[in-house]
C-alpha positions in Angstrom: -12.9 23.3 5.4 -12.5 25.0 2.0 -8.7 25.0 2.5 -8.5 21.3 3.2 -5.7 19.4 1.7 -8.0 16.4 1.2 -11.8 16.4 0.9 -12.9 15.7 4.5 -16.4 17.0 3.9 -17.1 17.4 0.2 -19.4 20.3 -0.7 -21.4 17.9 -2.9 -21.2 14.3 -4.1 -18.5 13.7 -6.6 -19.4 13.0 -10.2 -17.4 10.9 -12.6 -17.5 13.3 -15.5 -17.2 16.6 -13.6 -14.8 19.0 -15.3 -13.4 16.3 -17.7 -13.9 17.3 -21.4 -14.8 14.5 -23.9 -11.4 14.9 -25.7 -9.6 14.2 -22.4 -11.7 11.1 -21.7 -11.0 9.8 -25.2 -7.3 10.3 -24.7 -7.5 8.5 -21.4 -9.4 5.6 -23.0 -6.7 5.4 -25.8 -4.0 5.4 -23.1 -5.6 2.5 -21.2 -5.8 0.4 -24.4 -2.2 1.1 -25.2 -1.2 0.2 -21.6 -3.0 -3.1 -21.9 -1.3 -3.8 -25.3 2.1 -3.0 -23.7 1.5 -5.5 -20.9 0.6 -8.2 -23.4 3.7 -7.4 -25.4 5.9 -7.8 -22.3 4.4 -10.9 -20.9 2.0 -12.9 -23.2 3.4 -13.1 -26.7 6.2 -15.4 -28.1 9.2 -14.1 -30.0 7.7 -15.2 -33.4 9.4 -12.3 -35.2 11.3 -9.1 -34.5 9.1 -7.2 -32.0 11.5 -4.2 -31.8 9.5 -2.0 -34.3 6.3 -2.7 -32.5 7.7 -1.8 -29.1 9.3 1.4 -30.5 6.0 2.5 -32.1 4.1 1.8 -28.9 6.6 3.9 -26.9 6.3 6.8 -29.3 2.5 6.6 -29.2 2.6 6.9 -25.4 4.8 10.0 -25.6 2.4 11.6 -28.2 -0.6 10.9 -25.9 1.2 12.4 -22.9 2.2 15.5 -25.0 -1.5 15.9 -25.9 -2.7 15.4 -22.3 -0.1 17.7 -20.7 0.1 20.4 -23.4 3.8 19.8 -24.1 2.9 20.1 -27.8 0.0 21.4 -29.8 -2.7 18.9 -28.8 -4.2 18.2 -32.3 -0.7 17.6 -33.8 0.2 15.3 -30.9 -3.0 13.3 -31.5 -2.1 13.0 -35.2 1.4 11.7 -34.2 -0.2 9.2 -31.8 -2.5 7.9 -34.5 0.4 7.5 -36.9 2.4 5.5 -34.3 -0.5 3.2 -33.6 -0.9 2.6 -37.3 2.8 1.8 -37.4 2.3 -0.7 -34.5 -0.5 -2.4 -36.4 1.7 -2.7 -39.5 4.4 -4.2 -37.4 1.9 -7.0 -36.4 1.4 -8.0 -40.0 3.8 -11.1 -39.8 1.6 -12.6 -37.1 -1.7 -12.2 -39.0 -3.5 -15.6 -39.2 -0.5 -17.5 -37.7 0.0 -16.4 -34.1 -3.3 -16.2 -32.1 -1.4 -14.9 -29.1 -1.1 -11.5 -30.9 -4.9 -11.2 -31.5 -5.7 -9.5 -28.1 -2.8 -7.1 -28.7 -4.1 -6.2 -32.1 -7.6 -5.7 -30.7 -6.3 -3.2 -28.0 -4.4 -1.3 -30.7 -7.5 -1.1 -32.9 -9.6 0.2 -30.0 -6.9 2.7 -29.2 -7.0 4.0 -32.8 -10.8 4.4 -32.5 -10.5 6.5 -29.3 -7.7 8.6 -30.8 -9.9 9.3 -33.9 -12.7 10.4 -31.5 -10.2 12.8 -29.7 -9.0 14.1 -33.1 -12.6 14.9 -34.1 -13.2 16.7 -30.8 -10.0 18.7 -30.8 -10.4 19.8 -34.4 -13.4 21.9 -33.3 -11.4 23.7 -30.6 -8.9 26.5 -30.9 -5.3 25.6 -30.0 -4.3 26.3 -26.4 -0.6 26.7 -26.8 2.1 25.4 -24.5 1.6 26.3 -20.8 4.1 28.7 -19.2 6.7 27.2 -16.8 5.9 27.4 -13.1 8.1 28.1 -10.1 8.9 25.3 -7.7 7.9 25.8 -4.0 9.0 23.6 -1.1 6.5 21.4 0.6 5.4 22.3 4.1 4.0 19.3 6.0 1.9 18.3 3.0 3.1 17.4 -0.5 3.0 19.9 -3.4 2.5 19.2 -7.0 5.7 20.1 -8.9 5.2 21.0 -12.5 8.5 20.9 -14.5 9.4 21.9 -18.0 10.5 18.6 -19.4 9.9 16.1 -22.1 7.3 13.4 -21.6 8.6 10.2 -20.0 8.8 7.5 -22.6 8.2 3.9 -21.2 10.9 1.4 -22.0 9.0 -1.7 -23.1 10.6 -5.1 -22.6 9.7 -7.7 -25.2 10.8 -11.3 -26.0 13.8 -11.4 -28.3 14.4 -13.8 -31.1 16.8 -16.6 -30.2 20.3 -16.3 -31.6 21.0 -17.7 -35.1 23.1 -20.8 -35.7 23.1 -24.3 -34.3 22.4 -24.4 -30.6 24.9 -26.3 -28.4 23.9 -29.9 -27.8 22.7 -30.3 -24.2 24.4 -32.9 -22.0 21.8 -35.4 -20.8 21.9 -36.4 -17.1 23.3 -39.9 -16.6 21.1 -42.4 -14.7 22.2 -43.7 -11.4 24.0 -47.0 -12.0 22.7 -50.0 -10.0 25.0 -52.8 -11.4 28.7 -53.0 -12.4 27.6 -53.3 -16.0 25.7 -50.1 -15.8 28.6 -48.4 -14.0 31.0 -49.4 -16.8 28.6 -48.0 -19.5 28.2 -44.8 -17.5 32.0 -44.4 -17.3 32.3 -45.0 -21.1 29.6 -42.4 -21.8 31.3 -39.8 -19.5 34.6 -40.4 -21.4 32.9 -39.7 -24.7 31.3 -36.5 -23.4 34.7 -35.3 -22.0 36.4 -35.9 -25.4 33.7 -33.9 -27.2 34.0 -31.1 -24.6 37.8 -30.9 -25.3 37.1 -30.2 -29.0 34.9 -27.2 -28.1 36.5 -23.7 -27.8 38.2 -23.3 -24.4 36.6 -21.0 -21.8 38.4 -17.6 -21.3 40.9 -17.8 -18.5 40.2 -15.8 -15.3 42.5 -12.8 -14.9 45.3 -13.3 -12.4 44.7 -11.9 -8.9 46.1 -8.5 -8.3 48.5 -8.5 -5.5 48.1 -5.7 -2.9 50.9 -3.2 -2.8 53.1 -3.1 0.2 51.8 0.4 1.2 48.1 -0.5 0.8 45.8 1.8 2.9 43.9 0.6 5.9 40.5 -1.0 5.3 37.9 1.7 4.7 40.4 4.2 3.2 41.7 4.9 -0.3 44.7 6.8 -1.7 43.2 7.4 -5.1 40.2 9.7 -5.8 37.9 8.2 -8.4 37.3 10.0 -11.6 34.5 12.6 -11.6 31.1 11.5 -13.0 29.2 13.5 -15.6 26.1 15.6 -14.9 23.6 12.9 -16.0 25.2 10.3 -13.7 25.2 12.8 -10.8 21.5 13.6 -11.2 20.6 9.9 -11.5 22.6 9.1 -8.3 20.8 12.0 -6.6 17.4 10.6 -7.8 18.3 7.2 -6.4 19.3 8.6 -3.0 16.1 10.7 -2.7 14.0 7.7 -3.9 15.5 5.4 -1.3 14.8 8.0 1.4 11.1 8.1 0.4 11.0 4.3 0.5 12.6 4.2 3.9 10.1 6.7 5.3 7.2 4.7 3.8 8.2 1.8 6.0 8.9 3.7 9.2 6.3 6.5 9.4 3.6 4.3 11.0 4.2 4.7 14.8 4.7 1.6 17.0 2.6 0.9 20.0 3.4 3.6 22.7 5.0 6.0 20.2 3.1 9.3 19.7 1.7 9.5 16.2 2.7 13.1 15.9 6.3 11.9 16.0 5.9 10.8 12.4 6.0 14.5 11.4 9.8 14.5 11.5 10.0 11.5 9.1 7.3 13.0 6.8 9.3 16.3 6.5 12.3 14.3 5.5 10.2 12.5 2.9 8.8 15.7 1.5 12.2 17.3 1.4 13.5 14.4 -0.6 10.7 14.7 -3.1 11.4 18.4 -3.4 15.1 17.8 -4.0 14.3 15.1 -6.7 12.0 17.5 -8.5 14.6 20.3 -8.3 17.1 17.9 -9.9 15.3 18.2 -13.2 14.1 16.1 -16.1 17.0 13.6 -16.0 16.3 12.7 -12.4 12.6 12.5 -12.9 12.9 10.2 -15.9 15.3 7.9 -14.0 12.8 7.1 -11.1 10.7 4.5 -13.0 13.9 2.6 -13.9 14.7 2.2 -10.2 11.7 0.0 -9.8 11.7 -1.7 -13.3 15.4 -2.7 -13.0 15.2 -3.9 -9.4 15.6 -7.7 -9.0 12.9 -7.9 -6.4 9.6 -5.9 -6.4 9.8 -4.4 -2.9 6.6 -2.9 -1.5 8.5 0.0 -0.1 9.7 0.8 -3.6 6.1 0.7 -4.8 5.1 3.2 -2.2 8.0 5.5 -3.1 7.3 5.3 -6.9 3.6 6.2 -6.4 4.5 8.9 -3.9 7.2 10.5 -6.0 5.5 10.4 -9.4 2.2 11.5 -7.8 3.9 14.7 -6.7 5.1 15.5 -10.3 2.8 17.2 -12.7 1.9 15.5 -15.9 -0.1 12.5 -17.0 3.1 10.8 -18.0 4.3 10.7 -14.4 1.3 8.7 -13.2 1.5 6.7 -16.4 5.0 5.6 -15.6 3.9 4.5 -12.1 0.9 2.6 -13.6 3.1 0.8 -16.1 5.5 -0.3 -13.3 2.5 -1.6 -11.3 0.9 -3.5 -14.2 4.1 -5.1 -15.4 5.1 -6.3 -12.0 4.1 -9.6 -10.5 1.2 -7.8 -8.8 2.1 -9.3 -5.4 -0.5 -8.2 -2.9 2.1 -6.4 -0.7 3.4 -4.6 -3.8 -0.1 -3.4 -4.8 -0.8 -2.3 -1.2 2.4 -0.3 -1.1 1.5 1.4 -4.3 -2.0 2.2 -3.0 -0.5 3.6 0.2 1.4 6.2 -1.9 -1.5 7.1 -4.1 -3.6 7.9 -1.0 -1.3 10.8 -0.1 -0.3 12.4 -3.4 -1.8 15.7 -4.8 -1.8 14.8 -8.5 -4.6 16.4 -10.3 -5.0 13.5 -12.8 -5.4 10.9 -10.1 -9.2 10.5 -10.4 -9.0 10.0 -14.1 -6.1 7.4 -13.8 -7.9 5.5 -11.0 -11.1 5.3 -13.0 -9.1 3.9 -15.8 -7.7 1.2 -13.5 -11.3 0.3 -12.5 -11.7 -1.2 -15.9 -8.7 -3.7 -15.6 -9.3 -7.4 -15.6 -7.2 -8.1 -12.5 -9.6 -7.9 -9.5 -6.6 -6.9 -7.3 -6.0 -3.8 -9.4 -9.7 -2.9 -9.3 -9.8 -3.3 -5.6 -6.8 -1.0 -5.2 -8.4 1.6 -7.5 -11.8 1.7 -5.7 -10.1 1.7 -2.3 -8.0 4.8 -3.2 -11.0 6.6 -4.8 -13.1 5.9 -1.7 -10.3 6.9 0.7 -9.8 10.2 -1.1 -13.6 10.9 -1.2 -13.5 10.9 -5.0 -15.6 7.8 -5.8 -19.2 8.4 -6.8 -22.0 6.5 -5.0 -22.7 4.7 -8.3 -19.0 3.6 -8.6 -19.0 2.3 -5.0 -22.3 0.5 -5.5 -21.0 -1.2 -8.7 -17.8 -2.2 -6.9 -19.8 -3.6 -4.0 -21.4 -6.0 -6.5 -18.0 -7.1 -7.9 -16.0 -10.1 -6.8 -15.4 -10.4 -3.0 -11.9 -8.8 -3.0 -13.3 -5.7 -4.7 -16.5 -5.6 -2.8 -14.8 -5.8 0.6 -12.8 -2.6 -0.2 -15.8 -0.7 -1.5 -18.4 -1.5 1.2 -16.9 0.5 4.1 -16.4 3.6 1.9 -20.0 3.2 0.7 -21.2 2.9 4.3 -19.6 6.3 5.0 -22.0 7.9 2.5 -25.1 5.6 2.7 -27.6 5.5 -0.1 -31.2 4.2 -0.1 -30.2 1.0 -1.8 -27.4 0.1 0.6 -29.6 -1.8 3.1 -30.8 -4.2 0.4 -27.3 -4.6 -0.9 -26.0 -5.5 2.6 -28.9 -8.0 3.0 -27.9 -9.7 -0.2 -24.2 -10.0 0.8 -24.9 -11.1 4.4 -24.5 -14.8 3.6 -21.1 -14.5 1.8 -18.6 -17.2 2.4 -15.6 -14.8 1.9 -14.2 -13.9 5.4 -12.9 -10.4 4.3 -16.2 -9.5 2.6 -18.2 -10.8 5.6 -16.2 -8.5 8.0 -16.8 -5.6 5.6 -20.5 -6.3 5.6 -20.6 -6.3 9.4 -18.8 -3.0 9.6 -21.1 -1.5 6.9 -24.1 -2.7 8.9 -22.8 -1.2 12.1 -21.8 2.2 10.4 -25.3 2.6 8.9 -27.3 1.3 11.8 -28.8 -1.6 9.8 -31.6 -3.2 11.8 -30.1 -6.7 11.6 -26.7 -5.7 12.9 -27.0 -7.0 16.4 -28.7 -10.3 15.4 -26.0 -11.1 12.8 -23.1 -10.3 15.1 -24.6 -12.1 18.0 -25.0 -15.3 15.9 -21.4 -15.0 14.9 -20.2 -15.0 18.5 -20.4 -18.8 18.5 -18.5 -19.2 15.2 -14.8 -19.2 14.1 -14.9 -15.4 13.7 -16.2 -14.6 17.1 -13.3 -12.2 17.9 -14.1 -9.9 14.9 -17.9 -10.0 15.6 -17.4 -9.3 19.3 -15.3 -6.2 18.5 -17.8 -4.7 16.1 -20.7 -5.5 18.5 -18.7 -4.0 21.4 -18.2 -0.7 19.4 -21.6 -0.4 17.9 -24.0 -2.3 20.2 -26.1 -1.4 23.3 -26.0 -2.3 26.9 -27.4 -5.8 26.4 -24.8 -6.4 23.6 -22.0 -5.3 25.9 -23.1 -7.8 28.5 -23.4 -10.6 25.9 -19.9 -10.0 24.6 -18.5 -9.9 28.2 -20.2 -13.2 29.1 -19.1 -14.9 26.0 -15.5 -13.7 26.5 -15.3 -14.8 30.1 -17.0 -18.2 29.6 -14.4 -19.3 27.0 -11.7 -16.6 26.9 -9.6 -16.0 23.9 -7.2 -13.1 23.2 -9.5 -11.5 20.7 -12.6 -11.8 22.8 -10.9 -10.3 25.9 -9.6 -7.5 23.7 -13.2 -6.7 22.6 -14.4 -6.5 26.2 -12.3 -3.4 26.7 -14.4 -1.7 23.9 -17.8 -2.6 25.5 -17.4 -0.1 28.4 -19.1 -2.6 30.6 -18.1 -1.8 34.2 -19.3 -5.2 35.4 -16.5 -6.8 33.5 -13.7 -5.0 35.5 -14.0 -7.3 38.5 -14.3 -10.4 36.3 -11.1 -9.4 34.4 -9.2 -9.0 37.7 -10.4 -12.5 38.7 -9.1 -13.9 35.3 -5.7 -12.4 36.0 -5.6 -14.3 39.3 -6.5 -17.6 37.8 -5.0 -17.8 34.3 -1.6 -19.2 33.5 -1.7 -18.1 29.8 0.5 -15.0 29.3 -1.4 -14.0 26.2 -4.8 -14.0 28.0 -3.3 -12.1 30.9 -1.9 -9.4 28.6 -5.3 -9.1 26.7 -7.2 -8.8 30.0 -4.7 -6.1 31.2 -5.2 -4.1 28.0 -9.0 -4.4 28.4 -8.8 -3.2 32.0 -6.7 -0.2 30.9 -9.2 0.7 28.2 -12.1 0.5 30.6 -10.5 2.2 33.6 -7.5 4.3 32.4 -5.9 3.3 35.7 -2.3 3.8 34.4 -0.9 0.7 36.0 2.0 0.4 33.6 5.0 -1.8 33.8 8.1 -2.4 31.6 8.5 -5.8 30.0 11.4 -7.2 28.0 10.7 -8.1 24.3 12.5 -11.1 22.9 14.8 -10.2 20.0 13.0 -12.7 17.8 9.8 -10.7 18.3 11.2 -7.5 16.9 13.7 -8.5 14.3 14.6 -11.3 11.8 18.1 -12.7 12.3 20.5 -12.3 9.4 21.1 -15.6 7.5 24.5 -17.1 8.2 27.2 -16.5 5.7 28.0 -19.6 3.6 31.2 -21.5 4.3 33.4 -21.3 1.1 36.6 -22.5 2.7 38.1 -19.0 3.3 39.0 -17.7 6.7 36.4 -15.5 8.5 37.1 -11.8 8.3 36.8 -10.3 11.8 34.7 -7.2 12.4 36.6 -3.9 12.0 35.6 -2.9 15.6 37.4 -6.0 16.9 40.4 -5.6 14.5 41.1 -1.9 14.7 39.5 -1.0 18.1 41.2 -0.8 21.4 40.6 -4.2 23.3 40.0 -2.1 26.4 37.1 -0.2 24.8 35.2 -2.7 22.7 31.5 -2.0 21.9 29.2 -3.3 24.6 26.6 -6.0 24.0 23.2 -4.6 22.9 20.8 -3.9 25.7 17.5 -5.8 25.7 14.5 -4.1 24.2 11.6 -3.2 26.5 8.0 -2.1 26.0 5.6 -0.4 28.4 2.4 -2.3 28.8 -0.5 -2.6 31.4 0.4 -4.6 34.5 -0.7 -8.2 34.6 -0.2 -8.3 38.4 -3.6 -9.3 39.8 -2.7 -7.9 43.2 -2.2 -4.4 41.9 -5.4 -4.4 40.0 -7.3 -5.9 43.0 -6.0 -3.1 45.2 -6.9 -0.5 42.7 -10.5 -1.9 42.2 -11.1 -2.0 46.0 -10.1 1.7 46.1 -11.9 2.9 43.0 -14.7 0.4 42.4 -17.3 2.3 44.4 -17.1 5.2 41.9 -18.4 3.0 39.0 -22.0 2.4 38.1 -22.8 -1.0 36.5 -25.3 0.5 34.1 -22.9 3.2 32.7 -20.6 2.8 29.7 -17.0 3.7 30.6 -13.9 4.4 28.5 -10.5 5.2 30.1 -12.2 5.7 33.5 -14.8 8.3 32.2 -18.5 7.9 31.4 -18.4 7.5 27.7 -19.2 10.3 25.2 -17.8 10.7 21.7 -15.4 13.3 23.1 -13.7 10.5 25.0 -13.2 8.6 21.7 -11.8 11.8 20.1 -9.4 12.3 23.0 -8.3 8.6 22.8 -7.8 9.1 19.1 -5.6 12.1 19.9 -3.4 11.1 22.8 -4.0 7.5 23.9 -1.4 4.7 23.4 -3.1 2.9 20.6 -2.0 1.3 17.3 -3.0 2.8 13.9 -5.6 0.0 13.4 -7.2 0.9 16.8 -7.3 4.6 15.7 -9.2 3.5 12.6 -11.7 1.7 14.8 -12.0 4.8 17.0 -12.9 6.8 13.9 -15.6 4.3 13.0 -16.9 4.5 16.6 -17.2 8.3 16.2 -19.2 7.8 13.1 -21.5 5.3 14.8 -22.0 7.3 18.0 -22.5 10.7 16.4 -24.1 10.0 13.1 -21.7 12.4 11.4 -19.0 11.7 8.9 -15.7 13.5 8.8 -13.0 11.8 6.7 -10.1 10.6 8.8 -7.5 7.8 8.6 -4.3 7.2 10.6 -2.5 6.6 7.3 -2.9 10.3 6.5 0.0 12.8 7.0 0.2 14.3 10.5 -1.0 17.7 9.3 -4.0 16.2 7.6 -4.9 14.2 10.7 -4.7 17.3 12.8 -7.1 19.1 10.5 -9.5 16.2 10.6 -9.6 16.1 14.4 -10.3 19.8 14.5 -13.2 19.2 12.1 -14.5 16.3 14.4 -14.6 18.5 17.5 -18.0 20.2 17.1 -19.7 16.9 16.0 -18.4 15.1 19.1 -19.3 18.0 21.4 -22.9 18.0 20.1 -23.3 14.3 21.0 -21.8 14.6 24.5 -24.8 15.7 26.5 -25.7 12.2 27.8 -22.4 10.7 29.2 -22.3 7.0 29.9 -25.1 6.0 27.6 -25.1 3.4 24.9 -27.3 5.5 22.6 -26.5 6.1 19.0 -28.3 8.5 16.6 -29.9 7.4 13.4 -28.2 8.2 10.2 -29.9 9.6 7.1 -29.6 7.9 3.7 -29.7 9.5 0.3 
């Protein structure tokens, strides 16, 4: 696995300071302080005076730090420049001293940045100059992204700050008139409106609208033009090319996850389009690269697909400034949960060499959502240390929930006590993470905690984990609970138990239930248990797969007919769209009853089954590879492999197709070693430490 694109099985536990010199850590700390100061400048200070010089000094300080980090200038000289710009920024804050307390946090961050830069200066002064690195050739990405290192200037952030209001007397606002209730009040309101109208007539008139341009008699048909527009310059061409490539990456970020029934390897075509777009953007040069952050900063809506594209593109471009531009866009956004999730999805795939350093810097942010994102990506990439994961697991619930499953994949001696302390949490997401961590590490209280939760509001989640990780008695308990008071989630969990006794009970449920959702859940559970292949096509309502476009507002103008209706031949109009269909297990009880009467004698009630075979981890691996399952189910299958083999090989359905292929090849020997007792509920013990 030495040639792995991601660290599936790290040779040793990662360490926070491995290979990072003190000068680089000092520069990163200074960068983090400047980043926090920039966020305060953009969002938390009033326009008490002209903030332009402060913003300009901060922008140039960022550039100098990036020059020092990436070697675009002599490092010691760049640090000197950064120190000078920070000093200029502090001087620009002089008008606020003692008068505007909102600027005090900004000043504190600048002073701390100056201290870190002084430390970096002291370290670099003892080292010989390294010189500017030589340019590197660009190579196309093949199924996995490459890190493109370009010869270009550092990307300078464009800071937005509150502007001073315009000078002069502001226009007098017109107060809203109260609703008259008597004739006397009505006459007073009319008199006041006449007064306001007279005052408005004395103000300068509004500029008149230009007259409408009449269409020439020989106007071209809709969709055609007779005039070729003027050619754009090289900068505009490269920026347009960057926008096209960026939108392509954003589109693939939304579409690469397969739908139910689609083979996950089919995403390879989309991924190759995405990588080709990133390669093309990098080949377009410095102008295109510098334009990418503006595509997100200037967008009216912070789209999660744009967050993914920004992290994906900038994470494939060498230089600390590329990641810095993406971080700035993240921290100055509204930090909507979906936007942060899209950003994290991109960081999980990129090959940037400064990613561990940048994520550890984000671990120090005050926003728990940012800390949760940072520890999630570090754990996903196998870059988080056990100490970092343990510290995050003791953080607020939103952070702890992200860290626990990653910590459970590399258990430590203190994990059992940590899980015991978090067992009574009131946060639903953290409680589910605690249950999964217990199951993954074989905690002795796992079955008792999950069994107790079967009678609570989260019975479906507890039943699923118990079905995956429990023994024969647990499988019967989940089945009995699901059939006594069936719900969609409980019936879904029965399919994971492997309990052959449940097959006949599920067929009986299909005969008696009138609830379509319960019938569908029972059919999927039967298919997971038996692999019978009793599939049928069912129509999907349009409302279930798409959101209708909002109606166009009526502004009094005639409706414009569709071009297909106007220009097309009435004998060859486009047909109405065909209904969407999906293939799913049959809910016909008669078909399942006939199948069970034919095949039921082959099943043993004390054996665990999956897809019609006595269960071994090889069956889970095969289901992970070829079965019709969703990405979330594939994640559960990976956890089942960890539980039933005691081994850990890093895998996630969010990975690129080539990386998933490599992970499954690495899983093969571990699953084969645990396949000597088919049909058993046994699970090996895992070592800690």
